[in-house]
Legacy VTK file of the C-alpha trace (Angstrom):
# vtk DataFile Version 3.0
C-alpha trace
ASCII
DATASET POLYDATA
POINTS 73 float
-18.839 48.096 -2.284
-16.761 46.292 0.321
-20.046 44.915 1.864
-20.835 43.234 -1.422
-17.332 41.806 -1.679
-17.571 40.476 1.863
-20.980 38.974 1.200
-19.770 37.377 -2.041
-16.726 35.930 -0.244
-18.935 34.528 2.523
-21.326 32.954 -0.051
-18.412 31.440 -2.061
-16.891 30.044 1.226
-20.208 28.403 2.231
-20.744 26.976 -1.226
-17.193 25.534 -1.285
-17.527 24.030 2.135
-20.925 22.453 1.074
-19.291 21.005 -2.030
-16.394 19.565 -0.057
-18.760 18.001 2.403
-20.877 16.432 -0.369
-17.680 15.178 -2.072
-16.433 13.594 1.289
-19.858 11.926 1.749
-19.812 10.554 -1.822
-16.244 9.217 -1.295
-17.312 7.593 1.924
-20.394 5.997 0.245
-18.203 4.665 -2.564
-15.712 3.116 -0.135
-18.566 1.449 1.846
-19.944 0.051 -1.438
-16.495 -1.247 -2.392
-16.028 -2.912 0.980
-19.516 -4.541 0.737
-18.728 -5.814 -2.812
-15.412 -7.250 -1.681
-16.946 -8.989 1.362
-19.697 -10.503 -0.851
-17.074 -11.690 -3.408
-14.973 -13.273 -0.563
-17.979 -14.963 0.848
-19.037 -16.379 -2.521
-15.500 -17.599 -3.301
-15.193 -19.341 0.057
-18.598 -20.924 -0.366
-17.699 -22.254 -3.851
-14.338 -23.501 -2.497
-16.139 -25.322 0.301
-18.540 -26.963 -2.073
-15.618 -27.943 -4.398
-13.632 -29.433 -1.449
-16.761 -31.295 -0.201
-17.486 -32.786 -3.672
-13.774 -33.737 -4.131
-13.493 -35.336 -0.682
-16.759 -37.291 -1.348
-15.398 -38.520 -4.739
-12.096 -39.573 -3.131
-13.898 -41.373 -0.360
-16.128 -43.218 -2.860
-12.968 -44.196 -4.790
-11.231 -45.398 -1.712
-14.290 -47.394 -0.588
-14.572 -48.904 -4.015
-10.912 -49.935 -4.015
-11.272 -51.382 -0.547
-14.454 -53.363 -1.468
-12.902 -54.607 -4.609
-9.735 -55.606 -2.747
-11.665 -57.449 0.031
-13.593 -59.553 -2.475
LINES 1 74
73 0 1 2 3 4 5 6 7 8 9 10 11 12 13 14 15 16 17 18 19 20 21 22 23 24 25 26 27 28 29 30 31 32 33 34 35 36 37 38 39 40 41 42 43 44 45 46 47 48 49 50 51 52 53 54 55 56 57 58 59 60 61 62 63 64 65 66 67 68 69 70 71 72
C-alpha cells in the first residue's frame, strides 16, 4: 500500500512541476508579446510625431517665405 502512495505522490509532484513550468513559460511569452506591442506602439507614435513635425515646419517655412516675399515686393 505504501508503494502505491509513494508512486502517487511522485506522479503528483511531477505533474505539478510540469504545470508550473508550463505556466512560467506562458507568462514569459505573454511578457515578451507585451514588450513587442509596446515597442511597436512607441515606434509608430514617434514616426507619426516626426511626420507631423515635418509637415508643421514645412508649413511654417512656407508661411515665413510668403511673408518675406510679400514684404520685399
